[in-house]
Every structure is written in structure tokens, then in C-alpha cells.
C-alpha positions as CSV (number, residue, x, y, z in Angstrom):
1,X,22.0,-59.9,12.9
2,X,20.9,-63.3,14.0
3,X,18.4,-65.7,12.5
4,X,16.8,-69.1,13.2
5,X,17.3,-72.3,11.4
6,X,14.2,-74.4,11.6
7,X,13.8,-78.2,11.7
8,X,12.4,-78.0,8.1
9,X,15.4,-76.2,6.8
10,X,17.8,-78.6,8.6
11,X,16.0,-81.6,7.2
12,X,16.0,-80.2,3.7
13,X,19.7,-79.4,4.0
14,X,20.4,-83.0,5.0
15,X,18.2,-84.3,2.2
16,X,20.1,-82.2,-0.4
17,X,23.4,-83.2,1.1
18,X,22.5,-86.9,0.5
19,X,21.0,-86.2,-2.9
20,X,24.3,-84.5,-4.0
21,X,26.4,-87.2,-2.3
22,X,28.3,-84.7,-0.3
23,X,30.0,-85.3,3.0
24,X,30.0,-82.6,5.6
25,X,33.3,-81.1,4.3
26,X,31.9,-81.0,0.8
27,X,28.7,-79.4,2.0
28,X,30.7,-76.8,4.0
29,X,32.7,-75.9,0.9
30,X,29.6,-75.6,-1.2
31,X,27.9,-73.4,1.4
32,X,31.1,-71.3,1.9
33,X,31.0,-72.0,5.7
34,X,33.4,-73.7,8.0
35,X,33.2,-77.4,8.8
36,X,32.4,-76.6,12.5
37,X,29.5,-74.3,11.5
38,X,28.0,-77.0,9.2
39,X,28.4,-79.6,11.9
40,X,26.6,-77.4,14.4
41,X,23.8,-76.6,11.9
42,X,23.3,-80.3,11.2
43,X,23.7,-81.7,14.7
44,X,22.3,-79.1,17.1
45,X,18.7,-79.2,18.2
46,X,16.4,-76.9,16.3
47,X,15.3,-74.1,16.4
48,X,18.9,-73.0,16.2
49,X,20.0,-69.4,16.4
50,X,22.8,-68.7,13.9
51,X,24.5,-65.6,12.4
52,X,23.1,-63.8,9.4
53,X,25.9,-65.1,7.2
54,X,25.2,-68.7,8.1
55,X,21.4,-68.2,7.6
56,X,22.0,-66.5,4.2
57,X,24.4,-69.2,3.0
58,X,22.0,-72.1,4.0
59,X,18.9,-70.4,2.5
60,X,20.7,-69.4,-0.7
61,X,21.8,-73.0,-1.1
62,X,18.3,-74.4,-0.5
63,X,16.8,-71.9,-2.9
64,X,19.4,-72.8,-5.6
65,X,18.6,-76.5,-5.2
66,X,14.9,-75.8,-5.4
67,X,15.3,-73.9,-8.6
68,X,17.2,-76.8,-10.2
69,X,14.3,-79.2,-9.6
């Protein structure tokens, strides 16, 4: 399965990374993804086609952060 990361999701992920004071390695650990995958998600132009695992990890993280606010 493949899914698409949108610009809004990427921008929110970057904002949450800054809010939590995480570097890319810390964010990768929190997401359960490799550093290379996180680098691609943050740096590649959007919309970005990613695997289902990557999409699920990013969305679950964003949902958890939204629930904490």
C-alpha cells in the first residue's frame, strides 16, 4: 500500500519537531522510522508518495500530538 504525505502534514510534522525540540534522529526514533526515511519526508517536495508504514507512523504521531493539545 502506498499513501501520500501532503504539504500540510509535512509542515505540521516540522512544527511538532520544533515544539518538542527534537533533531531528525530524535524524530525518527519517536516515529519508529529510519533517519533516511524521515529525511526524505521532511526534505522531498510534496505531495510525496510513501509506504503505508511511513504514512501510518507520521499520521499516528500527528494525531497523538493533536490529542495532547
